[in-house]
C-alpha positions in Angstrom: -141.8 -8.6 102.3 -138.9 -6.4 103.0 -135.6 -8.2 102.8 -134.4 -9.6 106.1 -130.9 -9.0 107.4 -128.3 -11.0 105.5 -127.2 -14.2 107.3 -123.7 -15.6 106.7 -121.9 -18.5 108.5 -118.9 -17.3 110.3 -116.5 -18.6 113.0 -116.1 -16.3 116.0 -112.9 -17.1 117.9 -112.2 -16.0 121.5 -110.5 -16.8 124.7 -112.5 -18.4 127.5 -112.7 -16.4 130.7 -111.4 -18.1 133.8 -114.3 -16.6 135.7 -116.6 -19.5 136.9 -114.9 -22.0 134.5 -112.6 -23.9 136.8 -114.1 -27.2 135.8 -114.6 -26.5 132.0 -111.9 -26.0 129.5 -112.3 -24.6 126.0 -110.9 -26.6 123.1 -107.5 -25.3 121.7 -107.9 -22.6 119.2 -106.7 -24.8 116.3 -109.7 -27.1 117.0 -112.3 -24.3 116.5 -112.8 -25.5 112.9 -114.2 -28.7 114.3 -117.6 -27.2 115.0 -120.0 -29.5 113.3 -122.8 -26.9 113.2 -121.4 -23.5 112.2 -124.9 -22.2 111.5 -126.3 -22.8 115.0 -128.1 -19.8 116.6 -127.1 -18.4 120.0 -130.0 -16.7 121.7 -131.7 -15.6 124.9 -135.2 -15.5 126.3 -135.5 -12.0 127.7 -137.6 -9.9 130.0 -136.4 -6.4 129.2 -135.1 -6.0 125.6 -131.5 -5.2 126.3 -130.3 -5.6 122.7 -127.0 -3.9 123.4 -126.1 -6.6 126.0 -127.2 -9.4 123.7 -124.9 -8.1 121.0 -122.1 -7.5 123.5 -122.2 -11.1 124.5 -122.0 -12.1 120.8 -125.5 -13.6 120.6 -127.5 -13.5 117.4 -131.1 -14.4 118.5 -133.7 -13.1 120.9 -137.0 -14.7 121.8 -139.7 -12.2 122.6 -143.4 -12.4 123.5 -144.6 -9.2 121.8 -144.1 -8.1 118.2 -141.3 -5.6 117.7 -142.2 -2.3 116.0 -139.0 -2.1 114.0 -136.2 -4.3 112.7 -133.8 -5.3 115.5 -130.0 -5.8 114.8 -130.4 -9.5 115.8 -132.6 -12.3 114.7 -136.1 -12.4 116.4 -138.1 -15.4 117.4 -141.6 -14.7 118.7 -143.7 -17.1 120.7 -147.3 -17.1 119.4 -150.2 -18.2 121.6 -151.7 -21.5 120.6 -153.8 -23.4 123.1 -157.1 -25.3 123.5 -159.1 -22.1 123.5 -158.2 -21.4 119.9 -159.8 -24.7 118.8 -163.2 -23.0 119.2 -162.3 -20.5 116.5 -159.8 -21.8 114.0 -160.7 -19.0 111.5 -159.9 -16.4 114.2 -156.6 -18.1 115.0 -155.7 -18.1 111.3 -156.4 -14.4 111.2 -154.1 -13.8 114.2 -151.3 -15.6 112.5 -151.9 -13.9 109.2 -152.0 -10.5 110.8 -148.8 -11.0 112.7 -147.0 -12.0 109.5 -148.5 -9.1 107.5 -148.0 -6.4 110.1 -144.7 -7.4 111.8 -143.2 -10.1 109.5 -140.5 -7.7 108.4 -139.2 -7.7 111.9 -139.6 -11.5 112.7 -137.4 -14.3 111.6 -139.0 -17.3 113.4 -142.4 -18.1 115.0 -142.8 -20.6 117.8 -146.4 -21.8 117.8 -147.5 -22.3 121.4 -145.6 -23.3 124.5 -145.3 -26.6 126.4 -148.5 -27.9 124.9 -148.0 -31.3 126.4 -149.0 -29.8 129.8 -152.5 -28.8 130.8 -151.1 -25.7 132.5 -150.0 -24.3 129.1 -152.4 -26.0 126.7 -155.4 -24.9 128.8 -156.1 -25.3 132.6 -157.7 -28.6 133.3 -157.7 -29.3 129.5 -156.0 -32.6 128.6 -153.3 -32.1 126.1 -154.1 -33.6 122.7 -151.3 -33.7 120.1 -153.6 -34.3 117.1 -155.7 -31.3 118.2 -152.6 -29.1 118.5 -151.5 -30.2 115.0 -154.6 -28.5 113.7 -153.4 -25.2 115.1 -149.7 -25.8 114.1 -150.6 -26.6 110.5 -153.0 -23.6 110.2 -150.3 -21.3 111.6 -147.7 -22.7 109.2 -150.0 -22.2 106.2 -150.9 -18.6 107.1 -147.4 -17.4 108.0 -145.7 -19.1 105.0 -148.3 -17.5 102.6 -147.1 -14.1 103.7 -143.4 -14.8 104.5 -142.1 -18.0 103.0 -138.6 -17.3 104.4 -139.8 -17.3 108.1 -139.0 -20.3 110.3 -142.1 -21.9 111.8 -141.2 -23.9 115.0 -143.6 -26.2 116.8 -144.2 -25.4 120.5 -141.3 -26.2 122.7 -142.3 -29.3 124.6 -141.9 -29.6 128.4 -139.6 -32.5 129.5 -142.1 -34.4 131.5 -140.1 -37.6 131.9 -141.6 -41.1 131.5 -145.2 -40.7 132.4 -147.2 -43.9 133.2 -150.9 -44.4 132.5 -153.2 -44.2 129.4 -155.7 -41.5 129.0 -158.4 -42.2 126.4 -156.0 -44.2 124.3 -153.1 -41.9 124.6 -150.0 -43.6 126.0 -147.9 -42.0 128.7 -150.8 -39.6 129.6 -152.3 -39.1 133.0 -155.0 -36.7 131.8 -153.0 -33.6 132.9 -149.8 -34.0 131.0 -148.2 -36.4 128.5 -144.8 -38.0 128.3 -142.9 -35.7 125.9 -141.7 -38.7 123.8 -145.2 -40.0 123.4 -146.5 -36.6 122.6 -143.9 -36.1 119.9 -144.8 -39.4 118.3 -148.5 -38.5 118.3 -147.8 -35.1 116.9 -145.6 -36.4 114.0 -148.1 -39.2 113.3 -150.9 -36.6 113.0 -148.9 -34.4 110.6 -148.0 -37.5 108.5 -151.7 -38.3 108.3 -152.4 -34.8 107.0 -149.8 -35.2 104.3 -148.8 -31.5 104.3 -145.9 -29.4 105.7 -146.7 -28.0 109.1 -143.3 -26.9 110.6 -139.7 -26.1 109.7 -138.3 -27.2 113.0 -139.4 -28.9 116.2 -139.2 -27.0 119.5 -138.1 -28.6 122.8 -137.1 -27.4 126.3 -134.1 -29.5 127.3 -133.4 -28.0 130.7 -130.3 -29.3 132.6 -132.0 -29.9 135.9 -129.4 -31.1 138.4 -127.2 -32.9 135.7 -124.0 -31.8 134.0 -124.4 -30.6 130.4 -122.8 -33.8 129.0 -124.8 -36.3 131.0 -125.9 -39.2 128.8 -129.4 -38.8 127.3 -130.3 -42.1 129.0 -130.4 -40.2 132.3 -133.3 -40.8 134.6 -136.5 -39.6 133.1 -134.5 -37.8 130.4 -134.1 -34.9 132.8 -130.8 -33.6 131.3 -129.6 -31.3 128.6 -128.8 -34.1 126.2 -132.3 -35.5 126.6 -133.1 -33.7 123.4 -131.2 -36.4 121.5 -134.1 -38.8 122.2 -136.5 -36.3 120.6 -134.3 -36.2 117.5 -134.2 -40.0 117.4 -138.0 -40.0 117.3 -138.0 -37.5 114.4 -135.6 -39.7 112.5 -137.8 -42.8 113.1 -140.8 -40.9 111.7 -138.9 -39.7 108.6 -138.1 -36.1 109.8 -134.3 -36.5 110.2 -133.8 -33.6 107.8 -135.7 -31.2 110.0 -134.0 -29.1 112.7 -134.7 -29.1 116.4 -134.7 -25.7 118.2 -134.0 -25.6 121.9 -136.3 -22.7 122.7 -135.6 -22.9 126.4 -132.9 -24.4 128.5 -130.8 -23.5 131.5 -129.8 -24.3 135.1 -131.4 -22.7 138.2 -129.0 -21.4 140.9 -129.4 -21.8 144.7 -130.8 -18.5 146.2 -128.0 -18.6 148.7 -125.5 -18.0 145.9 -127.1 -14.7 144.9 -127.8 -13.2 148.4 -131.4 -14.4 148.8 -131.3 -17.2 151.4 -134.9 -16.5 152.3 -136.0 -17.7 148.9 -134.5 -21.2 149.2 -137.5 -22.7 150.9 -139.9 -21.1 148.4 -138.1 -22.9 145.6 -138.0 -26.1 147.5 -141.8 -25.8 148.1 -142.2 -25.3 144.3 -140.4 -28.5 143.6 -137.2 -26.8 142.4 -135.0 -27.7 145.3 -133.5 -30.8 143.7 -132.6 -28.9 140.5 -130.6 -26.0 142.2 -126.9 -25.7 141.3 -124.1 -23.3 142.3 -123.2 -20.2 140.2 -120.0 -21.9 139.1 -121.9 -25.0 138.0 -124.4 -22.9 136.1 -121.6 -21.1 134.3 -119.8 -24.3 133.5 -122.9 -26.1 132.3 -124.1 -23.3 130.0 -120.6 -23.0 128.5 -120.4 -26.7 128.0 -123.9 -26.9 126.5 -123.3 -24.4 123.8 -120.0 -25.9 122.9 -121.3 -29.5 123.0 -124.3 -28.6 120.7 -122.1 -26.8 118.2 -119.6 -29.6 118.0 -122.0 -32.6 117.9 -125.6 -31.6 116.8 -125.7 -30.7 113.1 -129.5 -30.9 113.5 -129.7 -28.2 116.1 -131.1 -24.9 114.7 -130.3 -22.9 117.8 -130.1 -22.8 121.6 -132.2 -20.1 123.2 -131.0 -19.8 126.8 -133.5 -19.2 129.6 -132.8 -16.5 130.5 -130.8 -13.3 130.1 -132.2 -10.8 132.5 -135.4 -11.7 134.4 -133.4 -11.0 137.6 -132.9 -7.3 136.6 -136.3 -6.7 135.1 -137.7 -5.1 138.3 -141.3 -6.4 138.0 -140.9 -9.9 139.4 -141.3 -10.8 143.1 -138.1 -11.3 145.1 -138.4 -15.1 145.1 -139.8 -15.6 141.6 -138.2 -18.9 140.4 -137.5 -17.6 136.9 -135.1 -15.0 138.2 -132.7 -17.7 139.4 -132.2 -19.0 135.9 -130.8 -15.6 134.8 -127.2 -14.9 133.8 -127.0 -11.1 133.8 -124.6 -9.7 136.5 -123.6 -13.3 137.4 -120.4 -15.3 136.4 -122.3 -16.8 133.4 -122.5 -13.4 131.8 -118.7 -12.9 131.5 -118.4 -16.6 130.5 -120.8 -16.1 127.6 -119.1 -12.9 126.5 -115.8 -14.8 125.9 -117.3 -18.1 124.8 -115.9 -19.2 121.4 -118.9 -19.4 119.1 -119.7 -20.9 115.7 -122.9 -19.2 114.7 -125.0 -17.5 112.1 -124.0 -13.8 112.4 -126.4 -11.1 111.6 -124.8 -8.8 109.0 -126.2 -5.2 109.2 -128.2 -4.5 106.0 -130.2 -1.5 104.8 -133.9 -1.9 104.1 -135.0 0.9 101.8 -138.7 1.8 101.6 -140.3 4.5 99.4 -144.0 5.5 99.6 -146.5 6.1 98.2 -146.2 3.7 95.2 -149.3 4.5 93.2 -149.6 7.1 90.4 -150.3 10.8 90.8 -152.9 12.3 88.4 -153.6 16.0 87.8 -156.4 17.7 85.8 -156.1 21.3 84.6 -157.4 23.7 82.0 -155.4 26.1 79.7 -156.9 29.1 81.5 -156.6 27.6 85.1 -153.2 26.0 85.4 -152.3 24.0 88.5 -149.1 22.8 90.2 -149.0 19.1 91.1 -146.7 18.0 93.9 -146.0 14.4 94.7 -144.1 13.8 97.9 -142.0 10.6 98.1 -141.1 9.5 101.7 -137.8 7.6 101.8 -137.2 5.4 104.9 -134.5 3.1 106.1 -136.1 0.3 108.0 -132.8 -1.7 108.2 -129.7 -1.5 110.4 -127.1 -0.2 107.8 -127.1 3.0 105.7 -128.0 3.2 102.0 -127.6 5.9 99.3 -130.5 6.8 97.1 -130.5 8.5 93.7 -133.7 9.9 92.1 -133.7 10.9 88.4 -136.5 12.3 86.2 -136.8 10.5 82.9 -136.3 13.0 80.1 -137.6 10.9 77.2 -141.3 11.2 78.0 -143.9 13.9 77.5 -144.0 14.9 81.2 -140.8 15.8 83.0 -141.2 16.4 86.8 -139.0 18.9 88.6 -137.2 17.3 91.5 -137.4 19.4 94.7 -135.0 18.0 97.2 -131.7 16.2 97.3 -131.4 14.0 94.2 -128.8 11.8 95.9 -128.2 11.4 99.7 -127.4 8.8 102.4 -130.2 7.6 104.6 -129.1 6.2 108.0 -130.9 3.4 109.8 -134.2 4.5 111.3 -134.1 7.8 109.4 -136.4 9.1 106.7 -136.3 12.0 104.2 -138.6 13.4 101.5 -138.3 14.3 97.9 -141.0 16.4 96.1 -141.8 15.8 92.4 -143.4 19.0 91.0 -145.2 19.6 87.7 -146.5 23.0 86.6 -149.3 22.6 84.1 -148.9 26.1 82.6 -145.9 24.6 80.7 -148.2 22.2 78.8 -150.9 22.7 76.1 -154.1 20.7 75.6 -153.4 17.0 75.8 -152.4 14.1 78.1 -148.9 13.6 79.5 -147.1 10.9 81.3 -143.8 11.0 83.2 -141.7 8.9 85.6 -138.9 9.4 88.0 -136.5 6.5 88.5 -135.4 5.7 92.1 -132.4 3.6 92.8 -130.4 2.6 95.9 -126.9 1.3 96.7 -126.1 -1.2 97.9 -128.3 -3.1 95.4 -131.8 -4.1 96.5 -134.1 -6.5 94.7 -137.0 -3.9 94.9 -135.0 -1.2 93.0 -134.7 0.5 90.6 -138.3 1.5 90.7 -140.4 4.0 88.7 -142.9 6.4 90.2 -145.5 7.7 87.7 -147.1 11.1 87.3 -150.0 11.9 84.8 -151.3 15.2 83.6 -154.4 16.0 81.5 -154.9 19.6 80.2 -158.2 20.6 78.5 -159.8 23.8 77.2 -162.4 23.4 79.9 -163.6 20.8 82.5 -167.2 19.9 82.7 -169.1 18.3 85.6 -171.6 15.6 84.7 -174.2 14.4 87.2 -175.4 10.8 86.9 -179.0 9.9 87.8 -179.6 8.2 91.1 -181.4 4.9 90.9 -183.3 3.9 94.0 
């Protein structure tokens, strides 16, 4: 694997904007060191990949639904599909996970395996959620991804906050056949993993939306429908022996009343969809999001990161006018400016170069004394990272073959750029015999894959003969 961007814990200080924050006050600057979780990730669910805006707001994570084709200057979480349909072909599911890690793992920092799998709507329409069944997928994904990229973070599917569900479906407590109480599902999931006696995740995913409650409402709120409801999930983890594991909030947020954003005609649509009781004002949304990030950083050492839902579904352009997801968005709303100025304690992505040189195998040339040849090996030098590096290429002069370097022997390669260096050998300079040579390639800043040697071989004979082998039918 290519090296991921270097992560260091930093403290980002700032002044809170007064915009939309009348009811929420930042702690005094001298209290900033009181963050209990200086490594917490700050992230967005996104529609369009507006990475410049993400960075401008001081956020360090994005959650995406398609694999990026290059390294982004922020940490990337990808949501992988994992539902009941995959149970029919576990081998194929393993291949999907393995291929994702092999083909795009250099650009991915975390994998969320599935989404709200305690709902039939996400685990499979009219398919009753089954935590033990899902664990088969989770453990398979973990095994395949970790085999390719042991540094990746594997997160279980963010569970939907279903509240306290009554009923018992086929022996599953808190289950009505269509969805299961998130607390009961979590217990069953952890019990199934304990029974397997193998690692299956690095962190637990959860969707602790705020609904109509303030960010600091007690986790004992009705049905657990509040931001701090995630504390009950962590309590279950502690009870099951997973207190050292992290929780990742892979979705959370507050939905604003359409009247607040100039779409009064959409209010009834949201009410009909059961969202009416959850709607808040723009100011309340801004205050609650600010308070949520601050509360988590100050109180939840076990929180890996908060991924807000959402940054920009409202500006994506492909959603219908009254699509409910667009009313959770923060772009072009008071919450955007609030987040820009929010004091943060987070894991900052430090730009790092990622040098890559290809091809890596040897180059072999065959020639005769009377028919000399010129061998050219072309090295392609790429920077797959987000900071420049300087390369130096040098032919070793202590071996029998000394290639001539055609190209810059030392140069700077900027992020996203590539250059080529040709290694040339003219066999007319060599008599009968076999010869071996190398060029040494190094980079600065230092990289664990370098210095590296790139071999060339030459064989010179008086004549070359062609031998035909018999064909056996």
